[in-house]
Residue, then its C-alpha position, 0 to 999 in steps of 0.5 A: m499499500d505504501y509503495v502504491k502511495n509513493t508511486y502515485h505521489v510520484f506520478t502526480r508529480n510529473r503529470g503533465q510533463k514529459a516522464r523523468a527518471p524517478h529518484p534512484s532511491s525510489p522503490a518503483l525504479s528499483e523494481c523496474s531496473d537494477t540500474p538508474h536511467s533518466s529520460a531523454d532530458s537527463v544527462k546521458p550516462n557514460a557509455h563506458d558506464l553502461p553494461g555489456v560495453p567494454r571500456n576500450a570499445p570505439y566510440s561509434q560502438d559506444l554509441e550504439a551500445t549506449k542507444r540500446a541501452l537507453e532503448k531498453k531502459d525506455r521500454t522498461l520506463l514504459r512497462a513501469q508507466s503502464k504498470l503505474q497507470d494500472l496501479q493509478s486505475r486500481y487505486d482509483e477503483m480502490e478509492l471509489e470503493l472506499q468511498e462507497a464502503s464509507s457511504k455504506v458505513a455512514k448509512l449503516k451508522a445512520r441507520s443504526r442510530d435510527a434503529e437505536r432511536e426506534r429501539d428506544r421508542t419501542l421500549r418505551a412503549a413496550k413499558d407503556n404497554a406493559r403498565h397498560f396491560e398490568r392495569a388491564q389484567r387487574e381490571m380483568q381479574n376484577r371483572t372476572v370476578q364480577l362475572e364469575s359471581q354474575y355467572r353463578d347467580a345466573l346459573a342459579r337462576t337458570g336452574e329455577s327456570e329450567r325446572a319451571l320450564a320442565a314443569q311447563r313443558d310436562r303441562t304443555t305435554a299433558m295439555e297437548a295430549l289432552l288437546d289431541t284426544r279432545t281433537t280426536e273426539l271432536h272429529a269423531a263427533q263431527s260425524f254424529l253431528d245432525r246434517a241434512d241428509d241427501v235422500a228425500d222421502s220420495e226417493v225411498l218411497r219410490l224404492i218401496t213402490t218398486l219393491n212392491a211392484r216386483i213382488y207383485q209381478t213375480a207373484a202373478s207370473i208364478s201364479d200364471a205359469y202354474h194355475a193350470r196344473c193346480g189341483m191335479e195332485k191331491d194326494d201326498t202333499t203332507d210333507a209339503y204341507e208340514e214344510v210350508l207351515r214350518s217356514g212360518m210365512l203362512s198361516e194354517t188357515v191359508v195353507e189349509a185353504m190352498r190345499v182344499a180348494s179347487h183352483g179351477g176358477d181363479s188363481i187368487l189363493l195361489q197368487t196371495g200365497v206366493e205374494t205373501i211369501l215374497a212379501t215377508a221374504a222381502h221384509m226379511l231382506c230389507s231389515f236384516w243386519v248380519e245375515p237373513g234368517d238368523s233370528q238370534q243375530e237379528c234380535i241382539h242387533e235390533q234390540v241394541y239399536r232399539s235401546m240406543k234409539a231410546r237413549e241417544p239423539q237421532p243423529v248419534a243413533g242414525r250415524w252409529r247405524t250407518l257406520y255399523r251397517s257400511h262396515l258390516r257389509s264387508f263381511c257380508k255376501t256380495e250382490d251376486e253371491f246374495c242373489r244366487w242365495t236368494r234365488r235358491w231360498l225363494a224357490d225352497l219356500i214357494a216349491p212347497v206352496l205349489c205342491v199344497c195347491g196340487v201341482p203334480d210335480t215333486v218339490d225338488d223338481l219344482r224348485r229347479e224349475l222355479r230357480r231356472a224359469h223365474a230367476g230374473g224375478f227373484d234377482d230384481i226382488a233381492r237387488n231392490a231389497l238390497e238397494f232399500r237396505r243400503v239407502v236407509g240403513e247406510t245413508v239416511v241419518s236424521r231419521d229411521f225407515s222401516v218396512i212393515t207388515a200386518s201380523i197374522g190374526e190382527a184386527f183390520d185397521d183401515g188407517r194402518m192397512e190396505d185391503e188387497w182385495p176390497e169389496p164395497r158391500q163389505s164396508q157396512k159390514r165391517k162396522v159390525e163385524i171387524p175382519t182379521v188379517l190372514c196375510t200381507t202381500a205388500l210392504g208398508l213403509l214407516r218413518e220414525e225420528t226419535g229425539g233420544g232421552k226424555s224427547s218424544g219421537r215423531v212417527a209417520l206411516l208413509v205407506r200402508p201394508k196391503v193385507v188379505l183379510s179373512s173375509l176373502l176366504t168367506s167370499l171364495 
């Protein structure tokens, strides 16, 4: 470094001037050459002092040698100058680097001072924050104590509220259960509320009129078909006679009259007997609950319904009847099965009557013939009876309709019955002697509205049943 500085000083002193030989003691010159030399303006050295020149050499040789030595020295000097310039460039660069390093050091020192000031501010702020934090922590602790106390109080109140809520929930659950029960009961009761029926009395009258017409037509058809054969067989009718009596549909008086009658003039007794059996059977078909002919079951159901009508309002009793019969229908025969059953049943009832009237065929043959020849009439009676039963039993609620017949042996009442074979000249006689009922040939219709409990009901006879009186046998 010292060498560079010395060289630099020498170079700067001689800048702008012709290059001079450095001082003999200069380290740079000593590095460049082993002997001192100067520039062209310096004193020429002695030729004999130059190396390689003999002292006794001629002057021209001495001059040439000196010239070569000088040229060599110049070249050496030029190399030294070049090196000096390179050193100067390096020095300048190092100066710049030193200045830059100094600038960076100054900046670093400034940043260090700024960092120290920032550190001091941060420390002061941290101390302030620490004091604030300690104060906030103390406040937080105090607040925590207050909150814990409030929380314990809130827990106690919450426990009481939960117990009260649980009790209220239990009461609400019980109330909801009660409400559901009452709602279900109300919905069930709504079906029993009084309402206007869709079926008018005229519709029911039409049904019973149609049924009576089918009974009359079927009886007339059977009577016409077998009248010509009646009275041909008077023997061996005992079994048929007893079978007719066991059926309970004809009185013994009527059966005996049919057995002993000649049947030659008209078929009034045969038609009356068949009409009575069809009307009685239709009465059973219109009124049964479970199964026609099951007297025990029918009696139980009828007693239950009568008891209900006596104690409950009409809407309740009527609605119970409609619901019960509607659901009961699923356990009964279908319409086709019921028609087949009715066909056999009516043929079984009428065949013995034909035998009693003297038709010369066996009961079994007559039954098969009746089922084959008069199945349409029997089916019409069955369907009309089922339709009547469905309408008045499963649809009508506000009132009760029932088909009625007159009891055998009952005194004739013109207000409640209609004579099937009236005779004008008998009216005066009836005022003195009241005839009795032999049989019923057409169904009557009764409408009843019960009040339930202590309320009195209303009964109206819409259609009088047609009956045959005992005076008919007298006239025959």
